[in-house]
C-alpha positions as CSV (number, residue, x, y, z in Angstrom):
1,M,19.2,37.6,3.4
2,A,18.9,34.0,1.8
3,G,22.6,33.2,2.6
4,D,22.0,34.4,6.2
5,F,19.2,31.6,6.7
6,R,21.2,28.8,4.9
7,Y,24.2,29.8,7.5
8,R,21.8,29.6,10.4
9,K,20.4,26.3,9.4
10,V,24.3,24.9,9.4
11,E,25.1,26.6,12.5
12,F,21.6,24.8,14.3
13,A,22.3,21.6,12.8
14,E,25.9,21.7,14.3
15,T,24.7,22.5,17.8
16,I,21.7,19.9,17.9
17,T,22.7,16.8,19.6
18,P,20.5,13.8,20.5
19,L,19.7,13.0,24.1
20,S,20.5,9.7,23.9
21,V,21.8,7.5,21.0
22,C,19.9,4.0,20.3
23,G,22.8,1.9,20.0
24,D,20.6,-1.0,21.3
25,S,19.0,-2.5,18.0
26,Q,17.4,-5.4,19.9
27,R,15.8,-2.8,22.3
28,A,14.6,-0.8,19.4
29,E,13.0,-3.9,17.9
30,L,11.2,-4.8,21.2
31,I,9.8,-1.3,21.4
32,R,8.6,-1.6,17.7
33,D,7.0,-4.6,18.7
34,V,5.1,-3.1,21.3
35,V,3.8,-0.1,19.2
36,D,3.0,-2.3,16.4
37,A,1.0,-4.7,18.8
38,F,-0.6,-2.1,20.3
39,A,-1.8,-0.5,16.9
40,R,-2.9,-3.7,15.8
41,L,-5.0,-4.2,18.9
42,R,-6.5,-0.7,18.3
43,G,-7.3,-1.8,14.7
44,S,-9.1,-4.8,15.7
45,V,-11.2,-3.3,18.4
46,S,-12.1,-0.3,15.3
47,R,-13.1,-3.1,13.1
48,F,-15.1,-5.0,15.6
49,I,-17.1,-1.8,16.4
50,A,-17.5,-1.2,12.6
51,M,-18.9,-5.1,12.5
52,L,-21.1,-4.6,14.9
53,A,-22.7,-1.1,14.0
54,P,-25.8,-0.9,12.1
55,A,-25.3,0.7,8.6
56,A,-27.4,3.7,9.7
57,A,-25.2,4.3,13.1
58,R,-21.8,4.1,11.2
59,E,-22.9,7.5,9.3
60,S,-24.9,8.9,12.0
61,P,-23.6,12.5,13.0
62,A,-24.1,11.7,16.4
63,S,-21.7,8.6,16.3
64,P,-19.0,8.8,18.7
65,L,-16.5,7.6,16.1
66,K,-16.4,10.4,13.4
67,P,-14.4,9.7,10.5
68,G,-10.9,11.1,10.4
69,A,-10.9,11.6,14.3
70,Q,-8.6,9.6,16.5
71,P,-10.5,8.7,19.5
72,T,-8.8,7.5,22.5
73,F,-8.4,3.9,23.1
74,A,-10.8,4.2,26.2
75,T,-13.4,5.8,24.0
76,L,-13.0,3.0,21.6
77,L,-13.5,0.3,24.3
78,S,-16.6,2.0,25.6
79,V,-18.1,2.3,22.0
80,L,-17.4,-1.4,21.8
81,A,-19.1,-2.4,24.8
82,S,-22.4,0.0,24.0
83,Q,-22.3,-1.5,20.6
84,A,-22.2,-5.3,21.8
85,R,-25.1,-4.5,24.3
86,Q,-27.3,-2.7,21.5
87,A,-26.3,-5.7,19.0
88,Q,-27.4,-8.1,21.7
89,F,-24.1,-9.8,21.4
90,E,-24.3,-13.4,22.5
91,R,-21.0,-13.8,24.5
92,L,-21.4,-10.5,26.1
93,P,-19.6,-11.7,29.6
94,E,-16.8,-12.9,27.8
95,L,-16.5,-9.8,25.8
96,D,-17.0,-7.5,28.9
97,H,-14.0,-9.6,30.4
98,V,-11.8,-9.1,27.5
99,I,-12.8,-5.1,27.5
100,E,-11.9,-5.1,31.1
101,R,-8.6,-6.6,30.2
102,A,-8.0,-4.1,27.5
103,R,-8.2,-1.2,29.6
104,L,-5.0,-1.8,30.7
105,A,-3.4,-2.1,27.5
106,E,-2.4,1.6,27.2
107,V,-0.2,0.8,30.3
108,H,1.5,-2.1,28.4
109,R,1.9,0.1,25.7
110,D,3.3,2.8,28.0
111,V,6.1,0.6,29.3
112,I,8.2,1.9,26.2
113,F,8.3,5.2,28.1
114,L,9.7,4.1,31.5
115,Q,12.6,6.2,32.2
116,A,14.1,5.2,35.5
117,P,14.4,2.4,35.2
118,V,14.4,1.5,31.5
119,A,12.0,-0.9,31.0
120,G,14.3,-4.1,30.0
121,E,13.9,-6.8,27.5
122,L,11.8,-9.1,29.7
123,A,9.3,-6.0,30.3
124,L,8.9,-5.1,26.6
125,R,8.5,-8.6,25.6
126,S,5.9,-9.0,28.1
127,A,4.1,-6.1,27.4
128,A,4.0,-7.0,23.4
129,A,2.8,-10.6,24.3
130,E,-0.2,-9.1,26.3
131,L,-1.4,-6.6,23.9
132,E,-1.0,-9.5,21.3
133,R,-3.3,-11.9,23.4
134,L,-5.7,-9.2,23.9
135,D,-5.8,-8.8,20.1
136,A,-6.4,-12.4,19.5
137,A,-9.0,-12.4,22.2
138,F,-10.8,-9.7,20.3
139,I,-10.5,-10.9,16.8
140,G,-11.7,-14.4,18.2
141,L,-14.8,-13.1,19.4
142,C,-15.5,-10.9,16.3
143,V,-14.9,-13.9,14.1
144,E,-17.2,-16.3,16.3
145,H,-19.9,-13.8,16.1
146,V,-19.8,-13.4,12.4
147,L,-19.5,-17.2,12.0
148,D,-22.8,-17.6,14.3
149,G,-24.5,-15.1,11.9
150,H,-23.7,-16.9,8.9
151,T,-24.8,-20.3,10.4
152,R,-28.2,-18.7,11.7
153,A,-28.6,-16.8,8.4
154,A,-28.0,-20.4,6.4
155,S,-30.3,-22.2,9.0
156,H,-33.0,-19.5,8.6
157,S,-33.0,-19.6,4.8
158,A,-33.0,-23.4,4.8
159,M,-36.3,-23.4,6.8
160,V,-37.7,-20.8,4.5
161,V,-37.2,-22.7,1.3
């Protein structure tokens, strides 16, 4: 019986053929750039949410972002907008604008799945660049918020002393 299984395994391996062979390493690299840029963007939005969330909310069972869960990107953007309002984020209009632009991020990422016509190098480069610009915008707003908070805290402690 075990020998029969090994024979079938070989038989299946001989009959499986790839639907398309990726002989274009440049295209594969561009696809990887798009996927990586989207992953970095998603990570930046998640870190921004964590930075804005009060400690109690991060561990709350009512939190929409449960540990180990993989929320959709749209959910992450909604949570970020909500957290920013609750935290009285000073540059909320700018953040809202970036969030609205980011709502199209999945469209940029999905360019890699186009079949007919297949996304060309220009479309893939453009998608990766837009995802990287969005990521930089979120990072910039987050870093500025943190730096402003440190400046306010330092000013406040200087007044108290």
